[in-house]
C-alpha positions as CSV (number, residue, x, y, z in Angstrom):
1,M,19.4,-10.3,7.6
2,W,21.7,-8.0,10.0
3,L,19.2,-5.0,9.7
4,F,16.6,-7.0,10.4
5,F,18.5,-8.7,13.3
6,Q,19.6,-5.2,14.5
7,L,16.1,-3.6,14.4
8,I,14.9,-7.0,17.1
9,G,17.9,-6.0,19.1
10,F,17.4,-2.1,19.4
11,L,13.5,-2.5,19.6
12,Y,14.2,-5.1,22.8
13,E,12.5,-4.4,25.6
14,Q,12.1,-0.6,24.1
15,G,9.0,-1.4,22.8
16,S,6.6,-3.4,20.5
17,V,6.9,-5.5,18.1
18,M,5.0,-7.7,16.4
19,V,6.0,-10.1,13.6
20,I,3.8,-12.6,11.5
21,S,5.6,-15.8,9.1
22,N,4.2,-18.3,7.5
23,L,7.9,-20.2,8.8
24,P,7.7,-22.5,12.6
25,F,10.8,-20.8,14.4
26,G,12.3,-24.0,14.0
27,R,12.9,-22.8,10.6
28,W,14.1,-19.4,10.4
29,G,17.3,-20.7,10.6
30,E,17.0,-21.8,6.7
31,T,15.8,-18.0,5.8
32,F,19.0,-16.1,7.8
33,S,21.1,-18.0,6.0
34,A,22.3,-18.5,10.7
35,D,21.2,-20.8,12.9
36,V,22.8,-18.5,15.8
37,V,21.6,-15.4,14.5
38,A,18.2,-17.0,14.5
39,A,18.1,-18.5,18.0
40,A,19.3,-14.5,19.2
41,M,16.4,-12.9,17.3
42,I,14.0,-15.9,18.4
43,D,14.9,-15.4,21.7
44,R,14.5,-11.6,22.1
45,L,11.4,-11.8,20.4
46,V,9.6,-14.2,22.4
47,H,10.4,-13.1,25.6
48,H,7.5,-11.3,27.6
49,A,6.1,-11.8,24.3
50,E,2.4,-13.7,23.3
51,V,2.8,-16.3,20.9
52,L,-0.3,-17.2,18.4
53,T,-0.2,-19.9,15.8
54,L,-2.8,-19.7,13.4
55,T,-4.1,-23.1,12.0
56,G,-5.6,-23.8,9.0
57,D,-6.2,-21.9,5.5
58,S,-5.3,-18.9,5.1
59,Y,-8.1,-17.2,3.0
60,R,-5.6,-16.1,0.0
61,T,-5.0,-20.5,0.5
62,R,-8.5,-20.7,0.0
63,Q,-8.7,-18.7,-3.2
64,R,-5.8,-19.7,-4.3
65,R,-7.2,-23.6,-4.4
66,E,-10.3,-23.2,-5.8
67,L,-8.3,-20.4,-9.2
68,L,-7.1,-23.5,-9.7
69,I,-9.6,-26.5,-9.8
70,N,-11.4,-23.8,-11.5
71,R,-8.7,-23.7,-14.5
72,T,-8.6,-27.2,-14.1
73,A,-12.4,-28.1,-14.6
74,P,-14.3,-25.3,-15.5
75,N,-17.2,-27.1,-16.9
76,A,-17.6,-29.4,-13.9
77,V,-17.6,-26.7,-11.5
78,A,-20.0,-24.3,-13.9
79,T,-22.7,-27.4,-13.8
80,E,-22.5,-27.8,-10.7
81,S,-23.1,-24.5,-9.8
82,L,-25.7,-23.6,-12.3
83,A,-27.9,-26.7,-10.5
84,E,-27.3,-25.1,-6.9
85,R,-28.5,-22.3,-8.4
86,A,-31.5,-23.8,-9.9
87,S,-32.2,-25.6,-6.8
88,R,-32.7,-23.0,-5.1
89,Q,-34.7,-20.8,-7.4
90,R,-37.2,-24.2,-7.5
91,A,-40.3,-22.9,-6.5
92,P,-41.6,-24.8,-3.1
93,A,-43.3,-28.1,-3.3
94,A,-47.8,-27.2,-2.4
95,A,-48.0,-27.6,1.3
96,F,-51.7,-29.0,0.9
97,S,-53.6,-32.0,-1.0
98,S,-56.9,-31.8,-3.2
99,D,-58.4,-34.7,-1.9
């Protein structure tokens, strides 16, 4: 914790820093075990900063969810994907009539 705080303090207004976190700033105190340290670090990070907030599932979250679904109901997923494959491979209907 202190090493990261010192690094941020050292680089403050000296160089560029990119930090990626899955926690909102309001919960950084839980990670760094001191709200005062987290607040000081956030203050230095966001001063002159561009903060980008991404929403939605990450590809890892999506893959994990799909893996869990496949483990709980493998036959249903396999049957569904086989049916989808079969419908794509069907021959197109004839566009003429024999009248």
